[in-house]
All heavy atoms as TSV, in Angstrom:
chain	resi	resn	atom	element	x	y	z
A	1	MET	N	N	11.812	0.285	-19.412
A	1	MET	CA	C	13.048	-0.256	-18.852
A	1	MET	C	C	14.237	0.478	-19.477
A	1	MET	O	O	14.213	0.876	-20.625
A	1	MET	CB	C	13.124	-1.751	-19.127
A	1	MET	CG	C	14.284	-2.425	-18.484
A	1	MET	SD	S	14.158	-4.209	-18.700
A	1	MET	CE	C	15.406	-4.682	-17.581
A	2	ASP	N	N	15.285	0.646	-18.698
A	2	ASP	CA	C	16.481	1.322	-19.200
A	2	ASP	C	C	17.075	0.549	-20.370
A	2	ASP	O	O	17.060	-0.665	-20.399
A	2	ASP	CB	C	17.536	1.431	-18.097
A	2	ASP	CG	C	17.090	2.318	-16.958
A	2	ASP	OD1	O	16.251	3.196	-17.204
A	2	ASP	OD2	O	17.591	2.137	-15.835
A	3	LYS	N	N	17.641	1.302	-21.305
A	3	LYS	CA	C	18.246	0.661	-22.468
A	3	LYS	C	C	19.758	0.666	-22.397
A	3	LYS	O	O	20.405	0.045	-23.204
A	3	LYS	CB	C	17.757	1.331	-23.745
A	3	LYS	CG	C	16.275	1.126	-23.940
A	3	LYS	CD	C	15.789	1.659	-25.242
A	3	LYS	CE	C	14.295	1.424	-25.304
A	3	LYS	NZ	N	13.745	1.475	-26.600
A	4	GLU	N	N	20.299	1.398	-21.440
A	4	GLU	CA	C	21.744	1.407	-21.262
A	4	GLU	C	C	22.091	0.515	-20.071
A	4	GLU	O	O	21.385	0.504	-19.072
A	4	GLU	CB	C	22.238	2.828	-21.006
A	4	GLU	CG	C	22.134	3.714	-22.226
A	4	GLU	CD	C	22.769	5.064	-21.989
A	4	GLU	OE1	O	23.838	5.114	-21.345
A	4	GLU	OE2	O	22.181	6.049	-22.444
A	5	PHE	N	N	23.185	-0.197	-20.186
A	5	PHE	CA	C	23.585	-1.132	-19.146
A	5	PHE	C	C	25.058	-0.953	-18.821
A	5	PHE	O	O	25.823	-0.420	-19.618
A	5	PHE	CB	C	23.355	-2.591	-19.587
A	5	PHE	CG	C	21.909	-2.916	-19.797
A	5	PHE	CD1	C	21.309	-2.726	-21.032
A	5	PHE	CD2	C	21.147	-3.413	-18.766
A	5	PHE	CE1	C	19.978	-3.022	-21.237
A	5	PHE	CE2	C	19.806	-3.720	-18.947
A	5	PHE	CZ	C	19.223	-3.523	-20.195
A	6	THR	N	N	25.441	-1.438	-17.659
A	6	THR	CA	C	26.836	-1.470	-17.261
A	6	THR	C	C	27.094	-2.832	-16.625
A	6	THR	O	O	26.169	-3.484	-16.157
A	6	THR	CB	C	27.167	-0.319	-16.282
A	6	THR	OG1	O	28.569	-0.291	-16.075
A	6	THR	CG2	C	26.460	-0.481	-14.962
A	7	ALA	N	N	28.324	-3.243	-16.635
A	7	ALA	CA	C	28.673	-4.550	-16.068
A	7	ALA	C	C	29.046	-4.395	-14.596
A	7	ALA	O	O	29.683	-3.427	-14.205
A	7	ALA	CB	C	29.839	-5.154	-16.839
A	8	ILE	N	N	28.620	-5.353	-13.806
A	8	ILE	CA	C	28.993	-5.414	-12.394
A	8	ILE	C	C	29.525	-6.814	-12.137
A	8	ILE	O	O	28.896	-7.801	-12.517
A	8	ILE	CB	C	27.787	-5.143	-11.481
A	8	ILE	CG1	C	27.263	-3.725	-11.714
A	8	ILE	CG2	C	28.161	-5.352	-10.029
A	8	ILE	CD1	C	26.018	-3.398	-10.961
A	9	SER	N	N	30.656	-6.891	-11.493
A	9	SER	CA	C	31.266	-8.196	-11.219
A	9	SER	C	C	30.781	-8.736	-9.881
A	9	SER	O	O	30.709	-8.012	-8.897
A	9	SER	CB	C	32.786	-8.062	-11.180
A	9	SER	OG	O	33.264	-7.627	-12.429
A	10	ILE	N	N	30.439	-10.014	-9.891
A	10	ILE	CA	C	30.107	-10.715	-8.651
A	10	ILE	C	C	30.888	-12.028	-8.663
A	10	ILE	O	O	31.267	-12.526	-9.724
A	10	ILE	CB	C	28.580	-10.978	-8.500
A	10	ILE	CG1	C	28.057	-11.880	-9.621
A	10	ILE	CG2	C	27.814	-9.675	-8.435
A	10	ILE	CD1	C	26.626	-12.350	-9.408
A	11	PRO	N	N	31.109	-12.604	-7.500
A	11	PRO	CA	C	31.832	-13.875	-7.467
A	11	PRO	C	C	31.085	-14.954	-8.258
A	11	PRO	O	O	29.855	-15.009	-8.255
A	11	PRO	CB	C	31.862	-14.222	-5.977
A	11	PRO	CG	C	31.661	-12.916	-5.275
A	11	PRO	CD	C	30.788	-12.097	-6.165
A	12	THR	N	N	31.828	-15.769	-8.944
A	12	THR	CA	C	31.249	-16.847	-9.751
A	12	THR	C	C	30.391	-17.775	-8.905
A	12	THR	O	O	29.323	-18.223	-9.347
A	12	THR	CB	C	32.369	-17.649	-10.447
A	12	THR	OG1	O	33.147	-16.745	-11.234
A	12	THR	CG2	C	31.812	-18.735	-11.340
A	13	SER	N	N	30.831	-18.047	-7.682
A	13	SER	CA	C	30.052	-18.935	-6.809
A	13	SER	C	C	28.672	-18.348	-6.515
A	13	SER	O	O	27.669	-19.067	-6.492
A	13	SER	CB	C	30.807	-19.206	-5.511
A	13	SER	OG	O	31.060	-17.993	-4.823
A	14	LEU	N	N	28.599	-17.040	-6.334
A	14	LEU	CA	C	27.315	-16.382	-6.098
A	14	LEU	C	C	26.445	-16.429	-7.360
A	14	LEU	O	O	25.246	-16.702	-7.292
A	14	LEU	CB	C	27.540	-14.932	-5.657
A	14	LEU	CG	C	26.296	-14.093	-5.377
A	14	LEU	CD1	C	25.418	-14.746	-4.305
A	14	LEU	CD2	C	26.702	-12.690	-4.961
A	15	TYR	N	N	27.051	-16.201	-8.497
A	15	TYR	CA	C	26.335	-16.276	-9.773
A	15	TYR	C	C	25.704	-17.658	-9.944
A	15	TYR	O	O	24.529	-17.781	-10.307
A	15	TYR	CB	C	27.299	-15.971	-10.927
A	15	TYR	CG	C	26.624	-15.897	-12.268
A	15	TYR	CD1	C	26.172	-14.685	-12.765
A	15	TYR	CD2	C	26.448	-17.043	-13.046
A	15	TYR	CE1	C	25.551	-14.607	-14.008
A	15	TYR	CE2	C	25.826	-16.973	-14.278
A	15	TYR	CZ	C	25.381	-15.757	-14.757
A	15	TYR	OH	O	24.757	-15.689	-15.981
A	16	LYS	N	N	26.482	-18.689	-9.651
A	16	LYS	CA	C	25.970	-20.062	-9.794
A	16	LYS	C	C	24.839	-20.339	-8.813
A	16	LYS	O	O	23.873	-21.026	-9.158
A	16	LYS	CB	C	27.110	-21.064	-9.624
A	16	LYS	CG	C	28.062	-21.040	-10.805
A	16	LYS	CD	C	29.207	-22.004	-10.631
A	16	LYS	CE	C	30.135	-21.908	-11.846
A	16	LYS	NZ	N	31.215	-22.869	-11.808
A	17	ARG	N	N	24.932	-19.808	-7.598
A	17	ARG	CA	C	23.850	-19.977	-6.613
A	17	ARG	C	C	22.571	-19.317	-7.105
A	17	ARG	O	O	21.472	-19.863	-6.938
A	17	ARG	CB	C	24.252	-19.395	-5.259
A	17	ARG	CG	C	25.248	-20.284	-4.518
A	17	ARG	CD	C	25.667	-19.700	-3.200
A	17	ARG	NE	N	24.527	-19.478	-2.317
A	17	ARG	CZ	C	24.595	-18.738	-1.222
A	17	ARG	NH1	N	25.725	-18.158	-0.866
A	17	ARG	NH2	N	23.529	-18.577	-0.461
A	18	ILE	N	N	22.712	-18.136	-7.704
A	18	ILE	CA	C	21.535	-17.442	-8.237
A	18	ILE	C	C	20.941	-18.229	-9.398
A	18	ILE	O	O	19.718	-18.376	-9.500
A	18	ILE	CB	C	21.883	-15.998	-8.655
A	18	ILE	CG1	C	22.288	-15.182	-7.435
A	18	ILE	CG2	C	20.698	-15.342	-9.366
A	18	ILE	CD1	C	22.898	-13.834	-7.753
A	19	GLU	N	N	21.802	-18.770	-10.254
A	19	GLU	CA	C	21.316	-19.604	-11.361
A	19	GLU	C	C	20.462	-20.754	-10.831
A	19	GLU	O	O	19.395	-21.051	-11.371
A	19	GLU	CB	C	22.486	-20.184	-12.157
A	19	GLU	CG	C	23.066	-19.274	-13.190
A	19	GLU	CD	C	24.163	-19.958	-13.992
A	19	GLU	OE1	O	25.001	-20.680	-13.424
A	19	GLU	OE2	O	24.158	-19.749	-15.220
A	20	GLU	N	N	20.938	-21.414	-9.779
A	20	GLU	CA	C	20.196	-22.527	-9.185
A	20	GLU	C	C	18.876	-22.038	-8.576
A	20	GLU	O	O	17.855	-22.712	-8.681
A	20	GLU	CB	C	21.039	-23.232	-8.111
A	20	GLU	CG	C	22.194	-24.028	-8.674
A	20	GLU	CD	C	21.738	-25.131	-9.613
A	20	GLU	OE1	O	20.767	-25.852	-9.274
A	20	GLU	OE2	O	22.333	-25.269	-10.697
A	21	THR	N	N	18.912	-20.882	-7.969
A	21	THR	CA	C	17.727	-20.322	-7.316
A	21	THR	C	C	16.627	-20.017	-8.327
A	21	THR	O	O	15.449	-20.252	-8.054
A	21	THR	CB	C	18.089	-19.030	-6.545
A	21	THR	OG1	O	19.059	-19.353	-5.547
A	21	THR	CG2	C	16.880	-18.393	-5.898
A	22	ILE	N	N	17.000	-19.503	-9.491
A	22	ILE	CA	C	15.985	-19.088	-10.468
A	22	ILE	C	C	15.566	-20.202	-11.418
A	22	ILE	O	O	14.614	-20.034	-12.181
A	22	ILE	CB	C	16.442	-17.842	-11.262
A	22	ILE	CG1	C	17.658	-18.138	-12.135
A	22	ILE	CG2	C	16.685	-16.672	-10.328
A	22	ILE	CD1	C	18.038	-16.995	-13.073
A	23	LYS	N	N	16.250	-21.336	-11.348
A	23	LYS	CA	C	15.886	-22.465	-12.212
A	23	LYS	C	C	14.430	-22.846	-11.961
A	23	LYS	O	O	14.005	-22.993	-10.821
A	23	LYS	CB	C	16.779	-23.667	-11.889
A	23	LYS	CG	C	17.514	-24.206	-13.065
A	23	LYS	CD	C	18.349	-25.406	-12.686
A	23	LYS	CE	C	19.731	-25.196	-13.264
A	23	LYS	NZ	N	20.623	-26.298	-12.994
A	24	GLY	N	N	13.674	-22.976	-13.031
A	24	GLY	CA	C	12.274	-23.383	-12.915
A	24	GLY	C	C	11.341	-22.244	-12.525
A	24	GLY	O	O	10.172	-22.479	-12.255
A	25	THR	N	N	11.847	-21.009	-12.473
A	25	THR	CA	C	11.004	-19.856	-12.173
A	25	THR	C	C	10.794	-19.046	-13.444
A	25	THR	O	O	11.361	-19.361	-14.487
A	25	THR	CB	C	11.641	-18.943	-11.095
A	25	THR	OG1	O	12.790	-18.303	-11.637
A	25	THR	CG2	C	12.015	-19.734	-9.849
A	26	GLU	N	N	10.022	-17.996	-13.325
A	26	GLU	CA	C	9.767	-17.136	-14.479
A	26	GLU	C	C	10.887	-16.119	-14.702
A	26	GLU	O	O	10.872	-15.403	-15.696
A	26	GLU	CB	C	8.439	-16.406	-14.298
A	26	GLU	CG	C	7.242	-17.340	-14.343
A	26	GLU	CD	C	5.930	-16.601	-14.205
A	26	GLU	OE1	O	5.908	-15.357	-14.293
A	26	GLU	OE2	O	4.914	-17.277	-14.007
A	27	THR	N	N	11.840	-16.069	-13.791
A	27	THR	CA	C	12.944	-15.122	-13.931
A	27	THR	C	C	13.799	-15.533	-15.120
A	27	THR	O	O	14.283	-16.657	-15.196
A	27	THR	CB	C	13.789	-15.067	-12.649
A	27	THR	OG1	O	12.933	-14.768	-11.550
A	27	THR	CG2	C	14.859	-14.016	-12.734
A	28	ALA	N	N	14.006	-14.585	-16.031
A	28	ALA	CA	C	14.658	-14.886	-17.299
A	28	ALA	C	C	16.164	-15.087	-17.196
A	28	ALA	O	O	16.737	-15.862	-17.945
A	28	ALA	CB	C	14.360	-13.778	-18.305
A	29	SER	N	N	16.793	-14.372	-16.265
A	29	SER	CA	C	18.251	-14.441	-16.195
A	29	SER	C	C	18.738	-14.006	-14.825
A	29	SER	O	O	17.991	-13.419	-14.029
A	29	SER	CB	C	18.877	-13.524	-17.250
A	29	SER	OG	O	18.587	-12.168	-16.939
A	30	VAL	N	N	20.002	-14.280	-14.572
A	30	VAL	CA	C	20.631	-13.838	-13.329
A	30	VAL	C	C	20.593	-12.311	-13.259
A	30	VAL	O	O	20.276	-11.733	-12.224
A	30	VAL	CB	C	22.080	-14.369	-13.210
A	30	VAL	CG1	C	22.799	-13.748	-12.031
A	30	VAL	CG2	C	22.078	-15.894	-13.097
A	31	SER	N	N	20.859	-11.659	-14.376
A	31	SER	CA	C	20.836	-10.192	-14.413
A	31	SER	C	C	19.474	-9.642	-14.022
A	31	SER	O	O	19.378	-8.708	-13.218
A	31	SER	CB	C	21.216	-9.683	-15.799
A	31	SER	OG	O	22.563	-9.941	-16.061
A	32	SER	N	N	18.417	-10.195	-14.586
A	32	SER	CA	C	17.085	-9.683	-14.264
A	32	SER	C	C	16.734	-9.952	-12.799
A	32	SER	O	O	16.053	-9.142	-12.159
A	32	SER	CB	C	16.024	-10.254	-15.203
A	32	SER	OG	O	15.947	-11.648	-15.092
A	33	TYR	N	N	17.192	-11.057	-12.262
A	33	TYR	CA	C	16.979	-11.372	-10.844
A	33	TYR	C	C	17.664	-10.320	-9.962
A	33	TYR	O	O	17.068	-9.775	-9.036
A	33	TYR	CB	C	17.517	-12.769	-10.535
A	33	TYR	CG	C	17.377	-13.194	-9.103
A	33	TYR	CD1	C	16.172	-13.692	-8.623
A	33	TYR	CD2	C	18.447	-13.112	-8.216
A	33	TYR	CE1	C	16.029	-14.099	-7.299
A	33	TYR	CE2	C	18.319	-13.514	-6.899
A	33	TYR	CZ	C	17.108	-14.008	-6.440
A	33	TYR	OH	O	16.980	-14.395	-5.132
A	34	ILE	N	N	18.911	-10.017	-10.271
A	34	ILE	CA	C	19.674	-9.054	-9.483
A	34	ILE	C	C	19.073	-7.657	-9.615
A	34	ILE	O	O	18.944	-6.936	-8.623
A	34	ILE	CB	C	21.160	-9.070	-9.889
A	34	ILE	CG1	C	21.782	-10.404	-9.465
A	34	ILE	CG2	C	21.916	-7.905	-9.270
A	34	ILE	CD1	C	23.176	-10.644	-9.982
A	35	VAL	N	N	18.675	-7.271	-10.817
A	35	VAL	CA	C	18.048	-5.963	-11.023
A	35	VAL	C	C	16.788	-5.857	-10.166
A	35	VAL	O	O	16.538	-4.839	-9.525
A	35	VAL	CB	C	17.743	-5.716	-12.516
A	35	VAL	CG1	C	16.825	-4.529	-12.706
A	35	VAL	CG2	C	19.034	-5.522	-13.288
A	36	GLY	N	N	16.000	-6.907	-10.141
A	36	GLY	CA	C	14.779	-6.909	-9.322
A	36	GLY	C	C	15.088	-6.741	-7.840
A	36	GLY	O	O	14.421	-5.974	-7.139
A	37	LEU	N	N	16.098	-7.460	-7.365
A	37	LEU	CA	C	16.486	-7.338	-5.960
A	37	LEU	C	C	16.970	-5.933	-5.628
A	37	LEU	O	O	16.617	-5.368	-4.588
A	37	LEU	CB	C	17.595	-8.341	-5.617
A	37	LEU	CG	C	17.214	-9.798	-5.537
A	37	LEU	CD1	C	18.458	-10.648	-5.255
A	37	LEU	CD2	C	16.173	-10.030	-4.457
A	38	LEU	N	N	17.770	-5.360	-6.512
A	38	LEU	CA	C	18.290	-4.011	-6.277
A	38	LEU	C	C	17.174	-2.978	-6.292
A	38	LEU	O	O	17.141	-2.077	-5.444
A	38	LEU	CB	C	19.364	-3.667	-7.310
A	38	LEU	CG	C	20.665	-4.454	-7.181
A	38	LEU	CD1	C	21.583	-4.159	-8.362
A	38	LEU	CD2	C	21.362	-4.130	-5.868
A	39	ARG	N	N	16.250	-3.099	-7.216
A	39	ARG	CA	C	15.120	-2.163	-7.260
A	39	ARG	C	C	14.289	-2.256	-5.987
A	39	ARG	O	O	13.867	-1.247	-5.425
A	39	ARG	CB	C	14.245	-2.431	-8.477
A	39	ARG	CG	C	14.867	-1.926	-9.747
A	39	ARG	CD	C	13.894	-1.999	-10.913
A	39	ARG	NE	N	14.507	-1.379	-12.084
A	39	ARG	CZ	C	14.464	-1.862	-13.288
A	39	ARG	NH1	N	13.812	-2.984	-13.525
A	39	ARG	NH2	N	15.048	-1.234	-14.291
A	40	GLU	N	N	14.055	-3.464	-5.520
A	40	GLU	CA	C	13.284	-3.669	-4.291
A	40	GLU	C	C	14.009	-3.059	-3.096
A	40	GLU	O	O	13.402	-2.363	-2.283
A	40	GLU	CB	C	13.068	-5.165	-4.066
A	40	GLU	CG	C	12.240	-5.487	-2.852
A	40	GLU	CD	C	12.061	-6.983	-2.659
A	40	GLU	OE1	O	12.072	-7.728	-3.659
A	40	GLU	OE2	O	11.927	-7.409	-1.500
A	41	ALA	N	N	15.301	-3.307	-2.994
A	41	ALA	CA	C	16.079	-2.769	-1.875
A	41	ALA	C	C	16.097	-1.245	-1.896
A	41	ALA	O	O	15.955	-0.592	-0.856
A	41	ALA	CB	C	17.512	-3.314	-1.918
A	42	LEU	N	N	16.263	-0.668	-3.077
A	42	LEU	CA	C	16.292	0.790	-3.190
A	42	LEU	C	C	14.940	1.408	-2.863
A	42	LEU	O	O	14.866	2.459	-2.224
A	42	LEU	CB	C	16.753	1.210	-4.581
A	42	LEU	CG	C	18.227	0.968	-4.872
A	42	LEU	CD1	C	18.531	1.234	-6.345
A	42	LEU	CD2	C	19.112	1.826	-3.983
A	43	SER	N	N	13.858	0.775	-3.282
A	43	SER	CA	C	12.538	1.334	-2.979
A	43	SER	C	C	12.256	1.271	-1.485
A	43	SER	O	O	11.644	2.178	-0.927
A	43	SER	CB	C	11.440	0.630	-3.776
A	43	SER	OG	O	11.271	-0.699	-3.350
A	44	LYS	N	N	12.712	0.227	-0.814
A	44	LYS	CA	C	12.558	0.143	0.645
A	44	LYS	C	C	13.369	1.238	1.325
A	44	LYS	O	O	12.922	1.840	2.291
A	44	LYS	CB	C	13.001	-1.224	1.155
A	44	LYS	CG	C	12.029	-2.328	0.874
A	44	LYS	CD	C	12.521	-3.653	1.417
A	44	LYS	CE	C	11.578	-4.778	1.081
A	44	LYS	NZ	N	12.072	-6.076	1.541
A	45	GLU	N	N	14.564	1.473	0.826
A	45	GLU	CA	C	15.434	2.499	1.399
A	45	GLU	C	C	14.807	3.876	1.230
A	45	GLU	O	O	14.827	4.686	2.144
A	45	GLU	CB	C	16.819	2.453	0.739
A	45	GLU	CG	C	17.835	3.344	1.368
A	45	GLU	CD	C	18.194	2.967	2.794
A	45	GLU	OE1	O	18.165	1.780	3.137
A	45	GLU	OE2	O	18.497	3.885	3.567
A	46	GLU	N	N	14.244	4.139	0.060
A	46	GLU	CA	C	13.619	5.426	-0.208
A	46	GLU	C	C	12.354	5.626	0.621
A	46	GLU	O	O	11.980	6.748	0.917
A	46	GLU	CB	C	13.286	5.553	-1.694
A	46	GLU	CG	C	14.509	5.665	-2.570
A	46	GLU	CD	C	14.215	5.489	-4.050
A	46	GLU	OE1	O	13.064	5.156	-4.410
A	46	GLU	OE2	O	15.144	5.665	-4.841
A	47	ALA	N	N	11.701	4.552	1.005
A	47	ALA	CA	C	10.454	4.641	1.747
A	47	ALA	C	C	10.662	4.837	3.249
A	47	ALA	O	O	9.698	5.064	3.969
A	47	ALA	CB	C	9.623	3.377	1.507
A	48	LYS	N	N	11.899	4.763	3.716
A	48	LYS	CA	C	12.156	4.938	5.140
A	48	LYS	C	C	11.767	6.344	5.565
A	48	LYS	O	O	12.089	7.316	4.886
A	48	LYS	CB	C	13.633	4.701	5.467
A	48	LYS	CG	C	14.032	3.255	5.459
A	48	LYS	CD	C	15.464	3.108	5.914
A	48	LYS	CE	C	15.877	1.654	5.939
A	48	LYS	NZ	N	17.263	1.506	6.344
A	49	PRO	N	N	11.085	6.450	6.706
A	49	PRO	CA	C	10.705	7.783	7.180
A	49	PRO	C	C	11.914	8.553	7.693
A	49	PRO	O	O	12.954	7.968	8.013
A	49	PRO	CB	C	9.746	7.481	8.330
A	49	PRO	CG	C	10.150	6.131	8.811
A	49	PRO	CD	C	10.652	5.391	7.590
A	50	GLU	N	N	11.749	9.885	7.766
A	50	GLU	CA	C	12.809	10.708	8.321
A	50	GLU	C	C	13.011	10.340	9.778
A	50	GLU	O	O	12.063	9.980	10.475
A	50	GLU	CB	C	12.434	12.183	8.233
A	50	GLU	CG	C	12.369	12.723	6.829
A	50	GLU	CD	C	12.015	14.195	6.804
A	50	GLU	OE1	O	12.192	14.885	7.837
A	50	GLU	OE2	O	11.552	14.648	5.766
A	51	VAL	N	N	14.230	10.462	10.242
A	51	VAL	CA	C	14.517	10.175	11.644
A	51	VAL	C	C	13.846	11.227	12.516
A	51	VAL	O	O	13.203	10.918	13.506
A	51	VAL	CB	C	16.042	10.139	11.894
A	51	VAL	CG1	C	16.337	9.931	13.352
A	51	VAL	CG2	C	16.694	9.053	11.052
A	52	PHE	N	N	13.985	12.485	12.138
A	52	PHE	CA	C	13.351	13.589	12.849
A	52	PHE	C	C	12.596	14.441	11.842
A	52	PHE	O	O	13.079	14.677	10.745
A	52	PHE	CB	C	14.408	14.501	13.511
A	52	PHE	CG	C	15.195	13.854	14.604
A	52	PHE	CD1	C	16.527	13.546	14.422
A	52	PHE	CD2	C	14.617	13.583	15.827
A	52	PHE	CE1	C	17.271	12.967	15.432
A	52	PHE	CE2	C	15.349	13.004	16.844
A	52	PHE	CZ	C	16.682	12.693	16.646
A	53	ASN	N	N	11.431	14.945	12.254
A	53	ASN	CA	C	10.795	15.951	11.412
A	53	ASN	C	C	11.432	17.296	11.761
A	53	ASN	O	O	12.260	17.390	12.675
A	53	ASN	CB	C	9.268	15.951	11.583
A	53	ASN	CG	C	8.824	16.331	12.982
A	53	ASN	OD1	O	9.481	17.111	13.667
A	53	ASN	ND2	N	7.703	15.774	13.417
A	54	ALA	N	N	11.074	18.344	11.052
A	54	ALA	CA	C	11.724	19.648	11.230
A	54	ALA	C	C	11.563	20.172	12.657
A	54	ALA	O	O	12.509	20.714	13.243
A	54	ALA	CB	C	11.166	20.641	10.225
A	55	GLU	N	N	10.396	20.000	13.234
A	55	GLU	CA	C	10.142	20.487	14.599
A	55	GLU	C	C	11.003	19.738	15.622
A	55	GLU	O	O	11.602	20.341	16.512
A	55	GLU	CB	C	8.654	20.311	14.940
A	55	GLU	CG	C	8.273	20.838	16.306
A	55	GLU	CD	C	6.801	20.639	16.597
A	55	GLU	OE1	O	5.980	20.694	15.666
A	55	GLU	OE2	O	6.486	20.410	17.788
A	56	GLU	N	N	11.069	18.426	15.478
A	56	GLU	CA	C	11.891	17.622	16.391
A	56	GLU	C	C	13.367	17.971	16.257
A	56	GLU	O	O	14.086	18.051	17.254
A	56	GLU	CB	C	11.685	16.131	16.117
A	56	GLU	CG	C	10.298	15.638	16.449
A	56	GLU	CD	C	10.026	14.243	15.924
A	56	GLU	OE1	O	10.566	13.882	14.854
A	56	GLU	OE2	O	9.268	13.521	16.586
A	57	GLU	N	N	13.814	18.190	15.029
A	57	GLU	CA	C	15.206	18.548	14.798
A	57	GLU	C	C	15.537	19.884	15.474
A	57	GLU	O	O	16.591	20.037	16.088
A	57	GLU	CB	C	15.489	18.637	13.297
A	57	GLU	CG	C	16.942	18.914	12.982
A	57	GLU	CD	C	17.248	18.904	11.493
A	57	GLU	OE1	O	16.430	18.395	10.707
A	57	GLU	OE2	O	18.323	19.415	11.134
A	58	GLU	N	N	14.614	20.837	15.382
A	58	GLU	CA	C	14.836	22.139	16.014
A	58	GLU	C	C	14.928	21.995	17.538
A	58	GLU	O	O	15.764	22.625	18.188
A	58	GLU	CB	C	13.716	23.115	15.634
A	58	GLU	CG	C	13.992	24.539	16.022
A	58	GLU	CD	C	15.283	25.094	15.439
A	58	GLU	OE1	O	15.630	24.789	14.283
A	58	GLU	OE2	O	15.967	25.847	16.159
A	59	LYS	N	N	14.093	21.144	18.118
A	59	LYS	CA	C	14.143	20.914	19.567
A	59	LYS	C	C	15.479	20.305	19.981
A	59	LYS	O	O	16.048	20.675	21.008
A	59	LYS	CB	C	12.989	20.009	20.005
A	59	LYS	CG	C	11.657	20.698	20.009
A	59	LYS	CD	C	10.557	19.754	20.466
A	59	LYS	CE	C	9.211	20.435	20.438
A	59	LYS	NZ	N	8.135	19.529	20.856
A	60	VAL	N	N	15.986	19.387	19.185
A	60	VAL	CA	C	17.280	18.771	19.477
A	60	VAL	C	C	18.384	19.818	19.414
A	60	VAL	O	O	19.243	19.891	20.290
A	60	VAL	CB	C	17.571	17.595	18.511
A	60	VAL	CG1	C	19.011	17.120	18.648
A	60	VAL	CG2	C	16.598	16.454	18.757
A	61	LYS	N	N	18.334	20.667	18.381
A	61	LYS	CA	C	19.336	21.724	18.257
A	61	LYS	C	C	19.293	22.681	19.446
A	61	LYS	O	O	20.329	23.074	19.983
A	61	LYS	CB	C	19.136	22.502	16.948
A	61	LYS	CG	C	19.574	21.750	15.722
A	61	LYS	CD	C	19.336	22.577	14.466
A	61	LYS	CE	C	19.730	21.829	13.222
A	61	LYS	NZ	N	19.458	22.605	11.996
A	62	GLU	N	N	18.084	23.048	19.859
A	62	GLU	CA	C	17.945	23.949	21.009
A	62	GLU	C	C	18.518	23.307	22.271
A	62	GLU	O	O	19.196	23.960	23.059
A	62	GLU	CB	C	16.472	24.303	21.218
A	62	GLU	CG	C	15.919	25.244	20.175
A	62	GLU	CD	C	14.415	25.460	20.293
A	62	GLU	OE1	O	13.812	25.056	21.317
A	62	GLU	OE2	O	13.839	26.030	19.341
A	63	ARG	N	N	18.266	22.046	22.445
A	63	ARG	CA	C	18.776	21.328	23.623
A	63	ARG	C	C	20.306	21.258	23.585
A	63	ARG	O	O	20.970	21.453	24.608
A	63	ARG	CB	C	18.175	19.921	23.680
A	63	ARG	CG	C	18.594	19.114	24.865
A	63	ARG	CD	C	17.949	19.635	26.134
A	63	ARG	NE	N	18.333	18.778	27.237
A	63	ARG	CZ	C	18.721	19.222	28.410
A	63	ARG	NH1	N	18.731	20.504	28.680
A	63	ARG	NH2	N	19.067	18.384	29.348
A	64	LEU	N	N	20.870	20.979	22.415
A	64	LEU	CA	C	22.328	20.918	22.278
A	64	LEU	C	C	22.954	22.288	22.538
A	64	LEU	O	O	24.018	22.382	23.154
A	64	LEU	CB	C	22.722	20.396	20.890
A	64	LEU	CG	C	22.434	18.914	20.645
A	64	LEU	CD1	C	22.677	18.564	19.179
A	64	LEU	CD2	C	23.272	18.033	21.545
A	65	LYS	N	N	22.279	23.357	22.086
A	65	LYS	CA	C	22.767	24.710	22.374
A	65	LYS	C	C	22.743	24.976	23.870
A	65	LYS	O	O	23.693	25.509	24.436
A	65	LYS	CB	C	21.921	25.750	21.643
A	65	LYS	CG	C	22.213	25.865	20.174
A	65	LYS	CD	C	21.318	26.909	19.519
A	65	LYS	CE	C	21.506	26.898	18.010
A	65	LYS	NZ	N	20.609	27.855	17.338
A	66	ALA	N	N	21.649	24.617	24.526
A	66	ALA	CA	C	21.507	24.823	25.962
A	66	ALA	C	C	22.575	24.065	26.748
A	66	ALA	O	O	23.040	24.539	27.788
A	66	ALA	CB	C	20.102	24.403	26.419
A	67	LEU	N	N	22.977	22.945	26.228
A	67	LEU	CA	C	24.010	22.138	26.891
A	67	LEU	C	C	25.428	22.590	26.519
A	67	LEU	O	O	26.406	22.073	27.051
A	67	LEU	CB	C	23.824	20.656	26.549
A	67	LEU	CG	C	22.563	20.008	27.110
A	67	LEU	CD1	C	22.364	18.627	26.511
A	67	LEU	CD2	C	22.648	19.908	28.634
A	68	GLY	N	N	25.516	23.516	25.578
A	68	GLY	CA	C	26.818	24.042	25.169
A	68	GLY	C	C	27.568	23.233	24.134
A	68	GLY	O	O	28.736	23.458	23.901
A	69	TYR	N	N	26.862	22.303	23.497
A	69	TYR	CA	C	27.523	21.478	22.482
A	69	TYR	C	C	27.642	22.175	21.129
A	69	TYR	O	O	28.541	21.882	20.360
A	69	TYR	CB	C	26.787	20.147	22.291
A	69	TYR	CG	C	26.993	19.196	23.447
A	69	TYR	CD1	C	25.961	18.939	24.351
A	69	TYR	CD2	C	28.203	18.564	23.668
A	69	TYR	CE1	C	26.136	18.074	25.408
A	69	TYR	CE2	C	28.402	17.705	24.731
A	69	TYR	CZ	C	27.356	17.465	25.598
A	69	TYR	OH	O	27.545	16.625	26.649
A	70	ILE	N	N	26.693	23.066	20.836
A	70	ILE	CA	C	26.751	23.825	19.590
A	70	ILE	C	C	26.456	25.289	19.886
A	70	ILE	O	O	25.852	25.634	20.898
A	70	ILE	CB	C	25.781	23.279	18.515
A	70	ILE	CG1	C	24.324	23.320	18.995
A	70	ILE	CG2	C	26.167	21.902	18.071
A	70	ILE	CD1	C	23.311	22.915	17.927
A	71	ASP	N	N	26.916	26.168	18.974
A	71	ASP	CA	C	26.681	27.608	19.144
A	71	ASP	C	C	25.413	28.027	18.464
A	71	ASP	O	O	24.999	27.604	17.476
A	71	ASP	CB	C	27.854	28.412	18.577
A	71	ASP	CG	C	29.130	28.155	19.378
A	71	ASP	OD1	O	29.047	27.988	20.594
A	71	ASP	OD2	O	30.202	28.124	18.735
């Protein structure tokens, strides 16, 4: 786990909602809950497939050239 930290501000009302959510769970703190959510969101984002593979992208470029949109 990282040993360096930085502070991030969130609304107090949201902090209190998270406190209520984690009450009675194994989550140690609001910070650890938020870190877990951010890691999960980032891993999902990184796992998204490419919109186009290289071959498809080349076909799109060729079509745009043929239509006169790009040189």
